[in-house]
C-alpha positions in Angstrom: 19.0 14.9 9.3 19.4 14.0 5.6 16.2 13.0 3.8 16.5 9.5 2.4 15.7 8.6 -1.1 13.1 5.9 -1.5 14.3 2.7 -3.3 11.6 2.4 -6.0 9.5 5.5 -6.0 10.9 7.6 -8.9 11.4 11.4 -9.0 9.0 13.3 -11.3 10.5 16.7 -12.3 10.4 19.0 -10.5 9.7 16.7 -7.5 12.3 14.5 -5.8 11.5 10.9 -5.2 10.7 11.7 -1.5 8.3 14.5 -2.5 6.6 12.1 -4.9 6.3 9.5 -2.1 4.8 12.2 0.2 2.4 13.2 -2.5 1.3 9.6 -2.9 0.8 9.4 0.9 -1.2 12.7 0.7 1.3 14.3 3.0 2.9 16.7 0.6 2.1 19.6 2.9 4.2 18.4 5.8 6.9 21.0 6.4 10.6 20.2 6.0 12.6 20.0 9.2 9.5 19.0 11.2 8.8 16.0 13.5 6.5 14.6 10.8 9.2 14.9 8.2 11.5 13.0 10.6 8.9 10.2 11.0 8.5 10.0 7.2 12.3 9.6 6.8 12.4 7.0 9.6 9.6 5.0 7.8 11.5 5.2 4.5 14.7 4.0 6.3 12.8 1.1 7.9 11.2 0.2 4.6 14.6 0.2 2.9 16.0 -2.1 5.5 13.0 -4.4 5.2 13.4 -4.6 1.4 17.1 -5.4 1.8 16.3 -8.1 4.3 13.6 -9.7 2.1 15.0 -9.1 -1.4 18.7 -8.5 -1.2 20.8 -6.0 -3.1 20.7 -7.8 -6.4 16.9 -7.9 -6.8 16.6 -4.3 -5.4 19.1 -3.1 -8.0 17.2 -5.0 -10.8 13.8 -3.5 -9.9 15.2 0.0 -9.1 17.1 0.2 -12.4 14.2 -1.1 -14.5 12.7 1.7 -16.6 9.0 2.2 -15.8 7.1 2.1 -19.0 3.6 3.3 -19.6 2.3 -0.1 -20.7 4.3 -2.9 -19.0 4.5 -6.2 -20.9 7.1 -8.3 -19.1 7.3 -9.8 -15.6 10.2 -7.5 -14.9 8.3 -4.4 -15.9 5.3 -5.4 -13.8 7.6 -6.2 -10.8 9.2 -2.8 -11.1 5.8 -1.3 -10.7 4.9 -3.7 -8.0 8.0 -2.7 -6.1 7.1 1.0 -6.3 3.5 0.3 -5.1 4.8 -1.9 -2.3 7.2 0.8 -1.1 4.3 3.3 -1.0 2.0 0.9 0.9 4.8 -0.2 3.3 5.7 3.4 4.2 2.0 4.2 4.7 1.6 1.1 7.0 4.5 2.2 9.1 3.2 5.8 9.3 -0.3 4.6 10.3 1.2 3.7 13.7 3.1 6.9 14.1 1.6 10.0 12.5 -1.9 10.0 14.1 -0.3 10.4 17.5 2.1 13.1 16.4 -0.6 15.1 14.7 -3.0 14.8 17.6 -0.3 16.1 19.9 1.0 18.8 17.6 -0.2 22.3 16.7 0.9 24.8 14.2 2.2 23.8 10.7 2.1 20.1 11.4 -1.5 20.1 12.6 -2.5 22.3 9.6 -0.9 19.9 7.2 -2.7 17.0 8.8 -6.0 18.9 8.6 -5.6 19.8 5.0 -4.1 16.6 3.6 -4.3 13.9 6.3 -5.6 10.7 4.9 -6.5 9.1 8.2 -7.6 11.9 10.4 -11.4 11.0 10.3 -11.0 7.3 10.5 -12.2 5.5 13.5 -10.0 2.9 15.3 -11.7 -0.1 13.7 -11.3 1.3 10.2 -7.7 2.2 10.9 -7.0 -1.4 12.1 -8.7 -2.8 9.1 -6.6 -0.6 6.8 -3.4 -1.7 8.6 -4.3 -5.4 8.1 -5.1 -4.8 4.4 -1.9 -3.0 3.8 0.2 -5.6 5.7 -1.4 -8.4 3.6 -0.7 -6.5 0.4 2.9 -5.8 1.3 3.5 -9.4 2.4 1.9 -10.8 -0.8 4.0 -8.4 -3.0 7.2 -9.2 -1.2 6.6 -12.9 -1.8 6.2 -12.2 -5.6 9.2 -9.8 -5.7 11.4 -12.2 -3.9 10.4 -15.1 -6.2 8.8 -17.1 -3.3 5.5 -16.9 -5.2 4.7 -16.7 -8.8 2.9 -13.7 -10.3 -0.7 -14.3 -11.1 -1.3 -14.6 -14.8 -4.7 -13.1 -15.3 -4.9 -14.2 -19.0 -5.2 -17.8 -17.7 -8.2 -17.1 -15.5 -11.2 -19.2 -16.1 -14.5 -17.9 -14.8 -17.3 -20.4 -14.1 -20.8 -19.6 -13.0 -22.0 -21.8 -10.2 -25.7 -22.2 -9.7 -27.7 -24.0 -7.0 -28.7 -27.6 -7.7 -32.2 -26.8 -6.6 -34.4 -23.8 -7.2 -34.9 -21.9 -4.0 -38.4 -22.2 -2.5 -41.0 -19.4 -2.5 -41.1 -16.9 0.3 -42.5 -18.5 3.5 -41.6 -22.1 2.6 -39.2 -22.2 5.5 -42.1 -21.4 7.9 -44.9 -23.4 6.3 -44.7 -27.0 5.4 -44.1 -27.0 1.6 -45.2 -30.7 1.3 -48.8 -29.8 2.1 -49.2 -27.5 -0.9 
């Protein structure tokens, strides 16, 4: 099976884009031609299809061809970074449902890679489910921004206001004792 190239994760010499993605997922030790590698490729493929369904070829081409600069200043530069981060998160979300079962059932090189670099091997079920919900929310929010359904947040327009209670809280014990008798 031919390894797929991620849409937005860029190659960093001497690493290919897929190797960079695996590094970001903390799965760079997964051996080539393994079941785990096949699952990673399947997740990349599914992520690509999802991006095409939500963004279309024109937006994908726009973000993928945008040069990533060290200090982004335009919406397009930020969206190119957002697309890359979203791809990493989306693939991670897809793998969260697949890799733990594979590595629990495997031995040899795949099990060794999981033990040395596996991000999720010590997570309990509740923590894993919480992580999945968080990633799904981040991916969905980013897809809305990337597709133009939602505007990007402009943090320079944020206004922070301190809100204080209208009354001063009572002393300790005032909820137990009648404070009017004092």
